C-alpha positions in Angstrom: 58.3 115.9 183.8 60.9 118.9 183.4 61.1 120.5 180.0 64.5 119.7 178.2 66.1 123.1 178.8 65.8 122.4 182.7 67.1 118.8 182.1 70.1 120.0 179.8 71.1 122.6 182.6 71.5 119.7 185.1 73.9 117.7 182.9 77.4 117.8 183.9 79.2 120.6 182.6 81.8 118.6 180.0 78.5 117.1 178.6 76.9 120.4 178.2 80.2 121.7 176.5 80.3 118.7 174.4 76.6 119.0 173.2 77.1 122.8 172.3 80.2 121.9 170.4 78.3 119.3 168.4 75.5 121.6 167.9 77.9 124.2 166.6 79.7 122.0 164.4 76.5 120.7 163.0 75.1 124.5 162.3 78.5 125.4 160.9 78.2 122.3 158.6 74.5 123.1 157.5 75.6 126.9 156.8 78.6 125.9 154.9 77.5 122.9 153.1 74.2 124.6 151.9 76.2 127.8 150.7 78.5 125.7 148.9 75.9 124.0 147.0 73.9 126.8 146.0 76.5 129.5 145.3 79.0 130.0 142.4 81.8 128.1 144.5 80.2 124.8 143.6 80.6 125.4 140.0 84.3 126.8 140.4 85.0 123.4 142.0 83.0 121.0 139.8 83.6 122.8 136.5 87.4 123.8 136.5 87.6 122.0 133.0 84.3 122.7 131.1 85.6 121.5 128.0 85.7 118.1 129.7 83.0 118.1 132.2 80.3 120.4 133.4 77.8 119.9 136.2 75.1 122.2 137.2 72.2 121.8 139.5 69.1 124.0 140.7 68.3 124.1 144.3 70.4 121.8 146.5 70.3 120.8 150.2 72.2 118.9 152.8 71.0 118.1 156.2 73.2 115.3 157.1 77.0 115.0 156.6 77.7 113.0 153.3 74.1 113.3 152.0 72.8 115.7 149.5 69.5 116.3 147.7 69.6 118.4 144.5 67.0 119.5 142.0 67.3 119.9 138.2 70.7 118.2 137.8 72.5 118.6 134.6 75.8 116.9 133.5 77.7 117.1 130.3 80.9 115.3 129.4 82.9 115.2 126.3 85.8 112.5 125.6 87.3 112.3 121.9 84.3 112.6 119.6 81.8 111.4 122.2 79.5 113.8 124.1 77.2 112.6 126.8 74.3 114.6 128.5 72.5 113.3 131.8 69.8 115.2 133.4 67.7 114.2 136.5 64.7 116.2 137.8 65.8 115.1 141.3 68.7 113.3 142.8 69.8 112.1 146.4 73.1 110.9 147.1 75.0 109.5 150.1 78.7 110.2 150.1 81.1 108.0 152.2 83.5 109.9 154.3 86.2 107.5 155.2 87.2 106.7 151.6 88.1 110.4 151.1 91.3 109.7 153.1 92.3 107.1 150.6 91.7 109.7 147.6 88.5 107.9 146.7 85.0 109.6 146.1 82.6 106.9 147.1 78.9 107.2 146.7 77.2 103.9 147.8 73.8 104.9 146.5 72.2 107.7 144.3 68.6 107.8 143.8 67.4 109.8 140.9 64.0 110.7 139.5 63.0 112.1 136.0 66.2 111.0 134.4 67.0 111.3 130.7 70.4 110.7 129.0 71.9 111.3 125.4 75.1 110.0 123.9 75.9 111.4 120.6 79.1 111.7 118.3 80.3 115.1 117.6 83.0 116.8 115.4 85.2 118.4 118.0 87.5 116.3 119.6 88.7 116.6 123.2 91.5 114.0 123.6 91.7 111.9 126.7 94.7 112.0 129.0 97.5 109.8 128.9 97.4 106.5 130.8 98.3 107.1 134.5 97.6 106.1 138.1 97.9 109.1 140.2 94.2 110.5 140.0 91.4 110.2 142.6 88.9 107.4 142.1 85.2 108.0 141.8 83.1 105.0 142.7 79.3 105.0 142.5 78.1 101.4 143.7 74.5 102.1 142.6 72.8 104.7 140.6 69.1 103.9 140.6 66.0 105.4 139.1 62.5 104.4 138.6 61.7 106.9 136.1 63.8 107.1 133.0 62.0 109.4 130.6 64.2 108.9 127.6 67.4 107.9 126.3 69.3 108.8 123.0 72.2 107.1 121.4 73.2 108.9 118.3 70.1 109.0 116.0 68.3 106.2 118.1 65.8 107.7 120.6 63.9 105.5 123.2 60.9 107.1 125.2 58.9 105.5 127.6 58.9 104.5 131.5 62.1 103.1 132.3 64.1 102.0 135.4 67.8 100.9 136.1 70.7 100.5 138.2 74.2 101.4 137.1 77.5 101.2 139.0 80.9 102.2 138.0 84.4 102.9 139.2 86.8 105.4 137.6 90.3 106.5 138.5 90.8 110.0 137.0 93.7 111.5 135.1 94.1 108.6 132.7 93.3 105.7 135.1 91.3 102.6 134.5 87.6 102.1 134.8 85.0 99.4 135.5 81.3 99.2 135.1 79.7 96.9 137.5 76.8 94.5 136.7 74.1 97.2 135.6 70.5 96.8 134.4 68.1 98.9 132.5 64.5 98.1 131.6 61.6 99.8 129.9 58.0 99.0 129.6 55.6 100.2 127.0 58.3 102.4 125.4 58.6 103.6 121.8 61.9 103.8 119.6 62.7 106.1 116.5 65.8 106.5 114.4 66.6 109.8 112.9 63.0 111.0 113.5 61.4 107.9 111.8 59.2 105.9 114.4 60.2 102.2 114.3 58.7 100.5 117.4 56.2 100.9 120.0 54.6 98.8 122.8 58.4 97.8 123.6 59.5 95.9 126.5 63.4 96.1 127.1 65.6 94.2 129.7 69.4 95.0 129.3 72.1 93.7 131.5 75.7 94.9 131.2 79.0 95.4 132.5 82.9 95.3 131.8 86.0 94.9 133.7 88.7 97.0 135.1 90.8 98.2 132.2 92.7 101.1 130.8 90.9 103.1 128.0 93.7 102.4 125.5 93.2 98.5 126.1 89.6 99.1 124.5 89.1 102.6 123.3 85.6 103.6 121.9 83.6 101.0 120.0 86.3 98.2 121.1 84.6 98.3 124.5 82.1 96.0 123.1 84.9 93.5 122.8 85.2 93.3 126.7 81.5 93.9 127.5 79.4 91.1 129.0 75.8 91.6 128.4 72.3 90.4 127.6 69.5 92.3 125.7 65.7 91.3 125.5 63.3 93.2 123.5 59.6 92.5 122.6 58.1 95.3 120.5 55.4 96.2 117.9 57.1 97.1 114.7 55.8 100.1 112.5 56.0 99.6 108.8 58.8 101.4 106.8 58.2 103.6 104.0 61.0 104.6 101.5 59.9 106.9 98.7 62.5 107.2 96.0 60.6 109.4 93.8 61.6 112.5 95.7 64.5 114.5 95.0 66.1 113.2 98.2 65.4 109.9 99.6 62.2 110.1 101.8 62.1 107.6 104.7 59.1 107.8 106.9 57.2 104.9 108.9 53.6 103.7 108.2 50.9 102.5 110.7 51.3 99.0 109.7 51.8 96.2 112.3 54.9 94.1 112.6 56.9 92.5 115.4 60.3 92.7 116.9 61.5 90.0 119.3 65.4 89.6 120.4 67.1 87.8 123.0 70.9 88.3 122.6 73.8 87.6 125.0 77.2 89.0 124.3 80.4 88.1 126.1 83.8 89.2 125.4 82.9 90.6 121.8 81.4 87.2 121.1 77.5 86.2 120.5 76.5 83.5 122.9 74.9 80.4 121.5 71.0 80.8 121.7 71.1 84.4 120.8 68.3 85.1 118.4 66.5 88.1 116.9 63.4 88.1 114.5 62.1 91.4 112.9 59.0 91.3 110.7 58.6 94.7 109.1 55.8 95.8 106.6 57.7 97.4 103.8 56.8 100.1 101.2 59.6 101.2 98.9 60.3 102.6 95.4 59.0 105.6 93.4 55.8 106.6 95.4 56.6 104.0 97.8 54.2 101.1 96.8 53.5 98.2 99.0 56.0 95.5 98.6 55.0 93.1 101.4 56.4 92.0 105.0 60.2 91.6 105.1 61.4 89.1 107.7 64.8 89.3 109.2 66.0 86.6 111.4 69.5 86.1 113.1 70.5 82.9 115.1 73.7 82.1 116.9 74.8 78.6 117.3 78.2 77.5 116.3 78.0 80.1 113.6 76.0 83.1 113.0 72.9 82.5 110.6 71.1 85.5 108.8 68.0 85.0 106.9 65.9 87.5 105.0 62.8 86.8 103.1 60.3 89.1 101.1 57.8 87.0 99.4 57.2 87.7 95.6 53.9 89.4 95.0 52.3 90.1 91.7 53.2 93.4 90.1 55.4 94.5 93.0 58.8 93.8 91.3 60.2 93.0 94.6 61.2 89.7 96.3 64.2 88.5 98.4 65.4 84.9 99.7 68.8 85.3 101.5 70.4 82.6 103.6 73.8 83.5 105.0 76.1 82.0 107.3 79.0 83.8 109.3 81.7 81.6 110.6 82.2 81.9 114.1 80.4 84.0 116.5 83.0 86.7 117.3 82.0 90.3 116.2 85.2 92.4 115.1 83.9 95.8 116.4 87.1 97.4 115.5 86.8 96.1 111.5 83.4 95.2 111.0 84.3 94.6 107.4 86.0 91.2 108.4 82.4 89.8 109.0 82.2 89.9 105.1 85.3 87.6 104.8 83.7 85.2 107.0 80.2 85.2 105.2 79.0 82.3 102.8 75.6 81.7 101.5 73.1 82.7 98.8 71.2 85.5 98.0 68.3 85.5 95.3 66.0 88.5 94.8 64.5 90.9 92.5 63.8 94.8 92.9 62.8 97.8 91.0 65.1 100.7 91.2 64.7 104.2 90.4 68.3 104.7 89.4 70.6 101.8 88.2 73.8 103.8 87.8 75.2 102.0 90.9 75.8 98.9 88.9 78.3 100.5 86.2 79.9 102.2 89.2 80.7 98.7 90.6 83.1 98.0 87.5 84.2 101.4 86.5 86.2 104.3 87.8 84.6 106.9 85.7 80.9 107.0 84.8 81.5 106.7 81.0 78.8 104.1 81.0 75.5 104.9 82.6 72.0 103.2 83.1 69.9 106.1 83.0 66.6 106.1 84.9 65.2 103.1 86.7 64.7 99.4 86.1 64.4 95.9 87.6 67.2 93.8 88.7 67.3 90.2 89.3 70.0 88.7 91.2 71.3 85.2 92.1 74.5 85.5 94.2 76.3 82.9 95.8 79.1 83.8 98.5 81.9 81.8 99.7 84.2 83.2 102.5 83.1 86.8 101.6 83.7 86.5 97.8 81.2 85.9 95.0 81.3 82.4 93.9 81.1 81.2 90.4 77.5 81.0 88.9 76.5 84.2 90.7 74.2 86.1 88.1 72.5 89.6 87.7 70.1 90.2 85.1 68.5 93.7 84.1 65.6 92.9 81.6 65.4 96.8 80.4 67.0 100.0 81.1 68.0 103.0 79.3 71.6 103.1 78.8 74.3 105.5 77.3 77.9 105.1 76.7 80.5 107.9 76.0 83.6 106.8 74.1 86.1 109.1 72.5 83.5 111.9 72.7 80.9 110.0 70.9 77.6 109.3 73.1 75.7 106.2 72.3 72.3 105.7 73.8 69.4 103.2 73.6 67.3 100.7 75.6 69.5 98.0 77.0 69.4 94.6 78.6 72.1 93.4 80.8 73.3 90.0 82.1 76.1 89.6 84.7 77.8 86.5 85.6 81.0 85.3 87.6 82.7 82.7 85.5 84.9 79.9 86.9 88.7 80.3 87.2 91.6 81.5 89.3 90.6 84.0 90.3 87.0 84.0 89.0 86.2 86.5 86.4 83.2 89.0 86.6 81.5 89.5 83.1 78.6 92.0 82.3 77.0 91.9 79.0 75.2 94.7 77.7 72.9 94.6 74.6 71.2 97.5 73.0 69.0 96.3 70.1 68.5 99.8 68.7 70.9 102.7 69.6 71.6 106.4 68.2 75.2 107.9 68.4 75.8 111.6 68.6 78.8 113.8 68.9 79.2 115.7 72.0 76.3 114.9 73.8 72.3 114.5 73.5 72.0 117.7 71.2 75.0 117.0 69.0 74.9 115.8 65.3 73.8 112.2 64.7 76.9 110.3 63.7 75.1 106.8 63.2 72.1 104.8 63.9 72.7 101.0 64.5 71.2 97.7 65.8 72.7 95.1 68.1 75.3 97.1 70.0 77.2 94.8 72.4 79.0 95.9 75.4 81.0 93.6 77.4 82.7 94.4 80.8 85.0 91.8 82.3 87.7 91.7 85.1 88.6 90.2 88.3 85.6 88.7 90.0 87.1 89.4 93.5 85.0 92.2 95.0 87.9 94.3 96.2 89.7 93.9 92.8 86.5 94.7 90.6 87.6 97.9 89.1 91.3 97.5 89.3 91.9 95.5 85.8 88.3 95.7 84.4 88.1 95.9 80.6 85.5 96.6 78.3 84.8 95.7 74.7 82.2 97.5 72.5 81.1 96.1 69.1 78.5 97.1 66.5 78.1 96.2 62.8 76.7 98.0 60.0 75.4 101.2 61.9 73.7 103.7 59.5 75.4 106.8 58.8 72.6 109.2 57.5 74.7 112.1 56.5 78.5 112.1 56.3 78.8 115.7 56.8 78.3 115.1 60.6 82.0 114.0 60.7 83.5 117.2 59.4 84.0 118.1 63.3 86.8 115.6 63.2 88.6 116.7 60.0 89.8 120.3 61.0 88.6 123.3 59.2 88.8 123.8 55.3 91.3 121.6 53.5 89.3 118.5 53.8 85.3 118.8 53.8 82.6 116.4 53.6 79.7 117.7 51.5 77.3 114.9 51.5 76.8 111.1 51.3 75.7 108.2 53.4 77.3 105.3 54.9 77.8 102.4 57.3 80.1 102.1 60.3 81.3 98.8 62.0 83.2 99.0 65.2 85.1 97.0 67.9 87.0 98.5 70.5 88.5 97.7 74.0 88.4 100.3 76.6 89.8 100.4 80.3 87.7 101.1 83.4 88.2 104.9 82.7 86.6 104.5 79.3 89.8 105.2 77.2 90.1 103.3 74.1 93.3 101.0 74.0 92.7 98.9 71.1 90.0 99.3 68.3 89.0 98.7 64.6 86.5 100.6 62.7 85.3 100.4 59.3 83.5 103.1 57.5 81.6 102.7 54.1 80.8 105.9 52.5 78.4 105.9 49.5 77.9 108.7 47.1 80.4 110.5 49.2 80.9 114.2 48.2 84.0 115.9 49.5 86.6 118.7 48.8 90.0 118.1 49.3 92.5 120.9 48.9 90.2 122.8 46.7 89.4 119.8 44.5 85.9 118.3 44.4 85.4 114.5 44.7 82.3 112.3 44.3 82.7 108.5 44.8 82.7 105.8 47.5 84.9 105.7 50.4 86.2 103.0 52.7 88.1 103.7 55.9 89.5 100.7 57.9 90.9 102.4 61.1 93.2 100.6 63.5 94.1 102.0 66.9 96.5 99.8 69.0 97.2 100.7 72.7 99.5 103.4 73.4 100.5 105.4 76.4 97.7 106.4 78.2 99.8 108.7 80.6 101.5 110.7 77.9 98.4 110.1 75.6 100.1 108.6 72.5 98.2 106.0 70.4 99.6 103.8 67.4 97.4 103.7 64.3 99.5 101.7 62.0 97.7 99.4 59.8 94.8 102.0 59.3 93.9 102.5 55.5 91.6 104.9 53.5 90.4 103.6 49.9 88.4 105.9 47.3 86.6 104.0 44.7 84.6 105.1 41.4 85.7 108.7 42.2 84.9 111.7 39.8 87.3 114.5 40.1 85.5 118.0 39.4 84.6 118.5 35.9 87.3 116.4 34.5 86.4 114.3 31.4 88.0 110.8 32.4 87.9 107.6 30.6 87.4 105.8 33.9 86.7 106.7 37.5 89.8 107.4 39.6 90.7 105.2 42.4 93.3 105.7 45.3 94.2 104.2 48.5 96.4 105.3 51.6 98.0 102.8 53.8 99.5 104.3 57.0 102.6 101.9 57.6 103.4 103.8 60.8 101.3 106.2 62.6 100.7 107.8 66.0 98.1 110.0 67.3 99.3 112.4 70.0 96.2 113.4 71.9 97.7 116.0 74.1 96.8 119.7 73.1 97.4 120.3 70.5 95.9 117.2 68.7 98.4 115.7 66.1 98.9 112.7 63.9 102.2 111.9 62.4 102.5 109.0 60.0 104.4 107.3 57.1 102.1 106.2 54.5 102.0 104.3 51.2 99.8 105.8 48.5 98.3 103.9 45.5 96.6 105.9 42.8 95.2 104.8 39.5 96.7 107.9 38.0 98.4 111.2 39.2 95.6 113.5 38.1 94.1 114.7 41.3 97.7 115.4 42.8 98.5 117.4 39.7 95.3 119.3 39.9 96.0 120.6 43.3 99.2 122.5 41.9 97.7 123.7 38.7 94.8 123.8 36.4 94.7 121.1 33.7 95.2 123.4 30.8 98.2 125.1 32.6 100.6 121.9 32.2 102.6 121.2 29.1 101.1 118.4 26.6 103.6 115.9 27.8 102.5 116.3 31.4 99.0 115.5 30.5 100.5 111.9 29.0 101.2 111.0 32.6 97.5 110.6 33.2 97.7 107.6 31.1 100.9 106.4 32.5 99.0 103.8 34.8 99.0 103.1 38.6 101.2 105.3 40.6 102.7 104.0 43.7 104.1 106.3 46.2 105.1 107.1 49.6 105.1 110.2 52.1 105.4 111.6 55.4 102.1 113.1 56.9 101.3 115.4 59.7 97.9 116.5 60.4 96.5 119.0 62.9 93.5 120.9 63.2 93.1 122.9 60.0 96.6 121.7 58.9 97.7 119.1 56.7 101.4 118.6 55.7 102.6 115.9 53.2 106.5 115.9 52.7 108.8 113.6 50.9 106.1 112.3 48.7 107.7 110.3 45.9 107.0 107.9 43.1 109.3 106.3 40.7 108.9 103.9 37.6 110.5 103.4 34.4 108.3 106.2 32.9 107.6 108.4 35.6 109.2 110.3 38.7 107.1 112.2 40.8 108.0 114.1 44.1 106.2 116.6 46.1 105.8 118.5 49.2 102.4 120.3 50.2 101.2 122.4 53.0 97.5 122.9 53.5 96.6 125.5 56.2 93.0 126.5 56.4 92.2 128.0 52.9 95.7 128.5 51.9 98.0 126.0 50.3 101.8 126.1 49.2 104.4 123.4 48.0 106.6 122.1 45.4 106.2 119.5 42.7 108.7 117.8 40.5 107.7 115.7 37.4 109.9 113.7 35.1 108.7 111.7 32.0 111.5 110.2 30.1 113.9 113.1 29.4 111.3 115.7 30.1 111.0 117.4 33.7 109.2 120.4 35.2 108.7 121.8 38.7 106.1 124.0 40.2 106.4 126.3 43.2 103.1 126.9 44.6 102.2 129.7 47.1 98.5 130.2 47.4 97.2 131.3 43.9 100.7 132.2 42.7 102.4 129.4 40.6 106.1 129.4 39.6 107.1 126.9 36.8 110.7 125.6 36.9 111.6 123.7 33.4 115.5 124.0 33.3 117.0 122.1 36.1 113.8 121.3 37.8 115.2 118.3 39.8 118.1 120.6 41.1 115.6 123.2 42.2 113.2 120.8 43.9 116.2 119.2 45.7 117.3 122.7 46.9 113.9 123.6 48.4 113.5 123.3 52.1 111.6 120.2 53.7 108.2 121.1 55.3 108.8 118.5 58.0 111.8 118.0 60.1 113.7 114.7 59.6 112.9 113.5 62.9 109.1 114.4 62.6 108.1 110.7 61.9 106.0 108.4 64.2 109.1 106.6 65.2 110.9 109.4 66.5 112.2 109.6 70.1 109.9 111.8 72.4 
């Protein structure tokens, strides 16, 4: 038989020309196509927008028009906050040529080996193009592989032997897209989350797809609302180990054996009837991660979605859980997952030992003025109705270290707490905290002890609706007859030199109401001092004292508070070395008073004074022996009732307009006590006799003639509008 070259020469000339032409075109295609695939020209064509899409390959070859084989294929895309990376060790694809004339790049089939995929959320954002219909269309009918090595979705990593077929159609430049019916499966795979091994010996079958649509119709996670798909999982579960004893929460896995089985079907964002998942996972949790038992989680979808969780109680574990919840309907609101809570009803009962309980007061309070320090056990019985806690829900804490800081006083002790949701419209949440023994210090743990007490009661109450918990929450703190070991600890509240406590003991009873920020809105306190020794304006006093303080809600924004009704009473008082027939007594009643808590701190008040005699006031202005003999007779003039205006700032006390009148006595005074200095004016009248004293430090000037006119001519120490009722 003649050789082909001989036979070729026998062909008609037109056939030979055609053959040579075809051979030339094919040779040109081989040369041009392979040069294009293996030179930088390919990168320039495919990667002209590297911020959105990059494709790189190793060696590539094309032998037939429309068919390409490439090795080490790497693609990266970025849309909004989502970045995806696809890699294949080898890919073989066939390109349909005729659709190119319709501005469509169609790949009927792409076969890949050694495939891996990663989809992650990143901080950088690449905005998608606006909706349009002018771009080319990419169509991949079937991308198939029998060798998926791993797939990563955020922190979830699946490694194993996988296979799958995926098809899609996408119009570029803001056009619509469609995901054809696709499937992916794994056999003998493992799964981990954020580096913690969760599952192994895992079999996965997944089917999914979504219809032709524009991106703005279902952006991001909203695509789950149009996806139709099914997922089947059968895997062996590792145990979960959560150690809360470390500085940061340490989560790891343990070699315990559990089980995960799931068969879930989703269509149009709605779970289909019969969808079910069961996960039994051994659990170690808490300080040192002790063994808590096996936690069983189950989800079933019928007419509604039912969620169940159970952790059987075991001796000495301090852990149990029994939850049975129903979510009305089967629709999953992927755009607003919190809407699931509004559809949830059921009951949760359990007990758990926490290393920190501060999350409990954080539910009620905007600022952490109440803290549950350290760990403790929480027992809960919660009933949910349409996403809200229902009346009868309770929470109990048998024992926990507690501290509360109110008005700069830190009270601490070991507490128990009971929380309950009371019936009403709306329901009321109440948390009762009881502290059998407590200690109160000024300015923190290392401050002076102000008082020690028993049976401190703190009650938090407010709107029982979850979203309203902290908006109108109020607190009431009460204690009775707390012991004050040393009254000198209260000097920090009295300024500097003019009023000083030198000793004595006492008791304190308090009842205050606070807002969610820990600010006192209304309260009363009674301080009883026994054997109180004090120095007032240079006078040494020894006796018993009672302070009945009343604080009414003021203006929190301007920090004004009303102390009208507060009184101070002194009994059985010995004044210095005075030789008295009977102990002195006195009382100050604040008719009107206001605290301005803004810097500088200031108290303005109008007060009534009741004194068994005027002796201590006279002693401020002069020594007993310096007064005329008739003035000393005033000490026997009986009870003195007076009124005055008062201003008190740190280290500075001013009394102005002090006056007392009766048939025998007329007394008027103004007094300015600043640090260790004192100045003021005093006018006395007894019958026809009168006298005035001008005091400036240790200097005294007597005015015997025209004493009343002299006093009236002296300047006031406080302006006329300085009272508590003055306009701001």
